[in-house]
N, C-alpha and C positions, 0 to 999 in steps of 0.2 A: 656474613648477609654477602652477595654477590654486588655490586656496584658500577654498573656499565653509563660510562658519561660520551655525549656525543657534542663535539661544539660546530656548530653550521656555519660554513663559509666564512670561518676562523680557524686558527690554530688556538689554543687555550695553553697557557705555561703551566710550570710547574705546580707554581703556589696555589692558582685557581683551583686545579686539579685537587690539590691538597686541601683545600680548605671546603670545597665539597664534599670531601670523604670525609671528614672528620664532624662536618655536622650533618652528614645523613649515620655515624653512627652511632651520635645521640639517638636515632628513635630505636634505637632498641633498649631501651630503659625503660619506653612506654610500653613496646611487646616485643615480648622475645621470639617471637615466632616472624618473623618479619626475612623472609626468604631473597628475594634481591631487588634492585633499584634502578630504574632506566633515566637517565638525564640528560635533558636536551638544552642547551649552551646556545642561543640564537642570538642574531643582530637585527633587531624591528627593521627590517627596511622602510624606509619612509625617507621623505627629496630633505629633512632638516639638515643642519650639522652635529648637530648633536644627537649621536642613532639611540634608541634606549633599548636595553639587555633584556631579552625574556627569559625567563628558566623553564620548562615544563617537568615536574620527579613524576614517575608512577612508580609507585612501591606495591608488591604482591606480598600477602597475607594469606596463608589458608583460607578457601574461600570467598575472598575479595580484590578486588584493584584499587588502592586509594591514589586522587592524582592531584598534585597541585599546581597552577601555573600562577606565573607574576610577573611585573613587568614593573624594570624601576631603571633610574641611572647608571649604577654601578651592580654587577654582577653577586656582588657580596651579598651585598642591600638585597636581592631578588632573591639570593638564596634563603636566607637568614627565614624575611617572610613564608617563602615559599615550606620550610621545616615546620615554624610557626606552626603555618594552614594542614599542617600532615598530622601536625602531632594533636590540632583538635582533631582531626578527624577520628585518628587514632582513638582518642579518648570518647567520642562518640561510639565509636562501631564496639569498641570494649562494655560501654552502658548497654547498648543493642543484648549482647550476645549477657546478659545478667540477668535481664528480665524473660 
């Protein structure tokens, strides 16, 4: 699976990139035909001192694109939530294919 990660308006450190790749590799246990993933890491632009982190993930499975977006106080928490949402959507997609 090819994983493309883009950090918008900041430079992501190596630990965050490795964490993201490790979490996305888990998706292959739920669907073996995941082709690639696009990850966008953004800082939400608001006037508050603590800026929220936004994670948008799109994965390509033959015949469909599955998307999840989460906002949190840390990138790790937002990535975890996004991956869990993607897992639920993959399972729903596989159930529809069985019917």
